[in-house]
N, C-alpha and C positions, 0 to 999 in steps of 0.2 A: 437101692440097698446101701446101708451104711453099717459100720462096725465100730464098736467101742471096746477098749480094754481098760479096766480099772485095776490099778495096782497100788501096793503100799498101804493097804488098809483092810478092813473087814467088810465083806459084801454079804448082805442078808438075803441070800438065795441058796436053796438047798443044793443046787447043782454046782456051786462054786467052791473053790478052795478058800482057805482062810484069808489069804492076802492078795488074791488075784482072781479076776473073772472077766471073760470076754462075752460080749453080746452082739448078735447079728440082728439088725433091725430093718424091716421092710414095711413100707406103708404105715409107719408109726407103731408097729407091733413087733414084739420080740419073736424072732423066728428060730433062733438057735443060740447056743452057748459056745461059739467059736468065732474067731475073727477072719474076715474075708477081705482081701485086697489091702488098701491103705487104711488101716484101722486108726481111729483117733485114740490116743493113749492119755489117760488121766491119772496122775499120781495123787492118791487120796491123802497123802501126807499123814498117815497114822489115824485117819478118820474112818468114817463109815459110809457105805453106799446102801441106802435103804429104799423101800418102795415109796412112791409119792404119797403124800398125806391126803386124806379124804375128809372133808369137813362138811357136816350136814347142817350147820347153822352159821351162816355168814350174812349178817345184816348189812355190812358195808365194809369199806376199806378204801385207802387211797383218797380220802376226803369225800367219798361218795356213799350216801345212804340209799339202799335199793328202793325204799318207799318213795323217795323223792326223784329217783331216776330209774324207773322201770323200763329201761331201754337197752338196746344192744350195746351201746357205748358205755352205759353205766355198768353193765355186767362185765364188759371188757376191762374197765378200770379197776373194778373190785377184784377180779381174777388176777390181774397183773400185780396188784398190791400184795395179795396173799401168796402168789408164786414165789415172791422174794423170800418167804418163810417156809417154803417147801410144800405148800398145798398145790396139788396137781389136779384135784377133782373137788368140786364144791357145789353146794346148793345155795344160790342167792336166796336170802330169806326175807320175806315180807312180814313186818310187824303189823298187828291188827290195823285194818284199814277198811275203806268202803269196798264193796264188791267190784266196782268199776276199776279200782286200783289193782285188786287181785287179778282181774281179767287182763289188765295191761301187763302185769308181771308175768303171768302165764304165757301170754303171746310173745313177750320180749324174750323169755327163755327159749321158746321154740325158735324164734328168729336167730338168737345167738348160737344155738346148736347148729342150725342150718348154715350159718355164716362161718362156722368153724372156730368160734371164739375158744381159745385154749382153756380147758379145765371145767367148763360148765357142763354138768350132767343132769340137771333137773332143777326143781324149785322146792323150797320149803315155805309153806303158807302157815305161819305161826299165828293162829287166830284168823278172824275175830270170834271164833266159837269157844270163848273162854269164860271163866268165872270172875266177876268183879272182885270177889273176896280175895283172889290171888292174882290180881292184875299186874303187880309189879309196875313197870314203867308204861305198860300198854294203856291206850286211851279207851276206857270203858264205854265211851259214847259210841264206839264202833261195834261193840259186842252184839252178837245175835246168835240164834240157834241155827243149826243146819236146817234148811228147808229145800224144797224141790229146785228152786232157782240156784241155790248155792251148790247143791249136789250135781246138778246138770253142768254147771261151770267147771267144777273140780274133776268131773269124770269124763270130760271130752278127751278124745285121743290126743296124746301129746308126744313130742319127740324125746322127752327125757322123763326122769322120775318125778312124780308128784308126791310130796310129803305134806301132811296136814297135822298140825298140833291142835288138840281140842280138849275141852273139859267134859268128861263122860256124863257128869251129873247135870249138865246143861244141854245135852243132846240125846236124842232118842237112840237106843241101841240098834234099832232097825236102820236108822240113818247111817250109823257107823258101819254096819254090815254092808250097806249099799256101796259106800266108798271102798271098802276092802274088796268087795266082789268085782269092782271095776279096776282093781290094781293099784289104788291109792294106798300109800303107806301111812297108816294112822298112828300117831304118837300122843300119849297123854301128857298134858302140861297145863300150867296155870289153872290148876284144878283143886277144889276143896272136896273132892269125892271121898266117900266112905270106902272102906276096904271092899265092901260088896259091890259098889258101883264101879270101882276100878277093875275088880275081878270080872264083872260082866262085860266091860269094854274089851278086856284081854280075850275073853271067851268069844267075843264078836269079831276078833281079828286084829285088835290093836297090836302093833308090832314092837312098839318102843315107848320110852318115856323121855320127854324133853327135859334136859338138865335136872337129873335126879336130885332130890331134896329141895331145890330152889323152886319157889312159887307153887308149892303143892302141900296137901295135908300131910303132916308129919306122922311118924310112928309113935303111937301111944299104947300103953299096955292093954287098955280096954277098947281102943279105937285105932286100929293099925293104919288106916288111911291109905293113900296112894303109896307112900314109902313102904309101908308094911306089905302091901300087895306085891310090890316089885321085888323087895328083898326076898320074899318067900318064893316067888316065881323063878323058874330056871330057864325060861325061854325068851322072854322079851328082852330087847336091847335097852341099855340105859346110857344116856349121855352124861358126861361129867365135865364140869367146868373147873379145871385145875389151875387156878390163877392165884391161889394164896389168899383169896378174899371171899369167894362165893361158898367155899366149903372148908370146914375144919379138917385137917389131915386125918384125925381119928374117924370122922364120918366116912371119908374115902376108904380107909383101911377096913372098916366094918363092912361096907358094901362089897369090896373086893373079896373079903373072906366069906361072904354069905352066898355068893353065886358064882357060876362059871365065868372065868376071866374073859372068855371069848364073847360074852354078852355085854361087855362094857366098851364104850368108845369115847374118845376125847372130842369135845366140841369147843369152839372158841367163843361163840355168841358174839362175834366181833362186830364192832361199830366202825364208823368212818375214820376214826383216829388211827387205826392200824395201817401202817405204811404211809402215814401222812405227817407233815410237819406240824399242822395245827392239831391241838389236842382239845378242841372245842367243836361242838356242832349243835344243831337244833333238831329236836324230835317232838313232833306234835305241838310245836310252838314253844316248847320249853328249852331253855339253854342247858346243855349237858357239857360237863367238863371232866377231864381225867384228874383224879386225886389219888395219890399214892398207887398209881397203876390201875385204878378202877374207874369206870365211867359212872358218874352220879349226877343227879339233878340238884337243884338249889337246896332241897331238903335232905340230901344225902341218900336218896333212894337209888339203889343199884339200877343202872340203865345199860345193861349189856357190858361188854368187855373191851378193854384195850389189850387184847391177847391174840398172839399168833400161835400157829400149831407147833412150830419148833420149840417155842417157849413152854407150851403145854406139855410136850414130851419131856423136856428137861426137868420141869417141875415134878412130873410123875416119877421120874427116876430118883429125884431127891427124896421122894416119899418112901423109897426102898423097893420100888417095882423094878424088876429086871429090865435092862435096856431093850432087849428084844420084845418083851411083853408091852412096854410102853409104846414102842414103834407100832406093834400090831394094833394097839388101841387107837392109833391115829391113821391106820391104813387098812389092814386086813379086815378088822371087825366092822368098821363103818361101811366098807365095800360090801360085806355080807349083808348088813342091815338093809342096804339099798338094793339088794339082789343084783349086784354088779360084780360078783366075785369072778365071773368068767372073763371080765374085761380089765379090772383094776384091782389094786390092793396087795398084789404080790409081784415079785420079779420072776416071771415064769413064761414059758412059750405060749403064745396066743394072747398074752396080756399087753396092754399098752406099755410102751417104753417110757414109763414115768419113773425117773430116778431122782433121788435127793442125796446130795453129798453133804454129810454133816462132819464138821471138824471135830477135833478131840474135845472141844468145849461144848459140843452139840449145837453150835450155831451153823446156819446154812451157808455153804460155800458154793453150791451149784444146784440148779433145778432144771430138769429136762421133762418136757411134756411131749409124749408121742415121738420121742427121739430128738426133739428140737430143744436146744439149750435156751432157757428163758432167762436164767440168772447166771 
C-alpha cells in the first residue's frame, strides 16, 4: 500500500478540495482519499493533477511503427514514448496490412497485457476493410472485405479490447453485426459511405467513427454522407485529431455544438516520430517526414500525426473548450467508448491510479500508471 498527497494545484477529482488531495493506492488501484503512513507529497506548483489520458489510435512512437514491430517490445517502446506525454492507456494501432500481420499484432497485445506492459489495454485494427476512395496513406493493395476468416480472427477471445475501423459500404451489415455480437468495438472510417449506409452500420452496432471528417464522405446538403450521419446521431463516439492541420477550428466547433460533448474523444493518430529524435520513417515503402508539425509523404498526403495527447488537450483548450472538458475528451470519454469506465478515465475509488501532472502551461511534468511514476 502506498499514499500520495498532491498539493499546491487543482486536482480533477470530485472528492478533492481545490488545492489538495490525498490518494491511498493498493495493487495499483485507488482505494481511498486519505494518506496512510509515509505518504509521498508532490507540490503541483500551481498546475493540475488529472486522470491519465486514454488514446484509441496510436500507430507508433519512440521511433517504432506497430506494423513493423508487432511484438511485446515494440508495444513497450510505443507506450513508454506516449507516457512521457501523459498517455496511461492506449491501443497500439495497426494500419491496413495482411491478415498474418493482424494476427501477429493481436497476439502481441495479448502477450503484452500478460507481461504487464504499462498502459496497453487492447488493439485497434484500422483496416484493411476500407474503401480505396478514402484510403489516405493506407496501402489499398491490402484492402479486403470482412469474410469468415477475418471475422474468426478478430472475434477470438482476447485479453484486451479489440477495436476495428471499417468502411460500411465495403462490408456486409451482417458481418458488422457479427463483430459487434462478439464484443468487438466497430468504428466507421476511411469510408465513402452514403448517409444510409453509415446509418445502417450504426444500427448494426458500430460504436464510433475514426477521426471525424478525415478520410470520409463529407456533409453535403443533398448527400449527408458519414459526417452528416454522425453529426445527426447523439450516441456514437467521434474521434477528433486536434493538431491544427487535420481539422479547421470551425469544423471542430460545429461538431461540438451539434452533439453531446461526452461523445467526443481526442485521438493522436500518432506515428513513430512522437517521442523520437528522428522525424522521418518509412511506411509501406514510402518515406514519411514531419513538415510543419504534420506527417506527410513525398506528395504532401497526410500520413498520421506527430501529435501527443497533452498537446492535443492544450490545442483543444486554445479553441475555447473548457480545460475540464478538454481533459475529459482525452480520458473519461475514450474510456467510456472502450467500455473501460470501471477501470480507467477518472480519479475515483476502484480505478487505476493513473495520474498526470500538468504544469501551468499544460505540459506534462509527471505521469503515474497504476501508482508507479513513469515520468
